[in-house]
C-alpha positions as CSV (number, residue, x, y, z in Angstrom):
1,X,-42.3,-19.3,40.5
2,X,-45.2,-19.4,42.9
3,X,-47.8,-16.7,43.2
4,X,-46.4,-15.8,46.6
5,X,-43.0,-15.3,45.2
6,X,-44.4,-13.2,42.4
7,X,-46.3,-11.0,44.8
8,X,-43.1,-10.6,46.9
9,X,-41.1,-9.6,43.8
10,X,-43.7,-7.1,42.7
11,X,-43.7,-5.5,46.2
12,X,-39.9,-5.3,46.3
13,X,-39.7,-3.8,42.8
14,X,-42.5,-1.3,43.6
15,X,-40.7,-0.3,46.8
16,X,-37.4,0.4,45.1
17,X,-39.0,2.0,42.1
18,X,-41.1,4.3,44.3
19,X,-38.1,5.2,46.4
20,X,-36.2,6.0,43.1
21,X,-39.0,8.2,41.9
22,X,-39.2,10.0,45.3
23,X,-35.4,10.7,45.2
24,X,-35.6,11.9,41.6
25,X,-38.5,14.2,42.4
26,X,-36.8,15.7,45.4
27,X,-33.6,16.2,43.4
28,X,-35.5,17.9,40.6
29,X,-37.4,20.2,43.1
30,X,-34.2,21.1,44.9
31,X,-32.4,21.9,41.6
32,X,-35.3,24.1,40.5
33,X,-35.3,26.0,43.8
34,X,-31.6,26.7,43.5
35,X,-31.6,27.7,39.9
36,X,-29.5,30.8,39.3
37,X,-28.8,31.2,43.0
38,X,-25.0,30.4,43.4
39,X,-24.0,34.0,42.3
40,X,-26.7,35.6,44.3
41,X,-26.0,33.5,47.4
42,X,-22.3,34.2,47.2
43,X,-22.9,38.0,47.9
44,X,-25.5,37.6,50.7
45,X,-24.3,38.6,54.2
46,X,-23.8,35.8,56.6
47,X,-27.0,35.8,58.7
48,X,-25.4,33.9,61.5
49,X,-22.9,36.7,62.0
50,X,-25.4,39.6,62.1
51,X,-25.2,41.3,65.4
52,X,-22.0,39.6,66.5
53,X,-19.4,41.9,67.9
54,X,-15.7,41.4,67.4
55,X,-14.5,42.3,70.9
């Protein structure tokens, strides 16, 4: 394997690895922000219906 091929392989692996870490971080952050919320969110009033009249 030439040095050019090795550099290309390292770049590809770093790109996919970095993307995987980014997805894992965002998933972890979203899960922590939603912790314990499903019960609380179930009883919230629908904000998009506030002020709507049923004529």
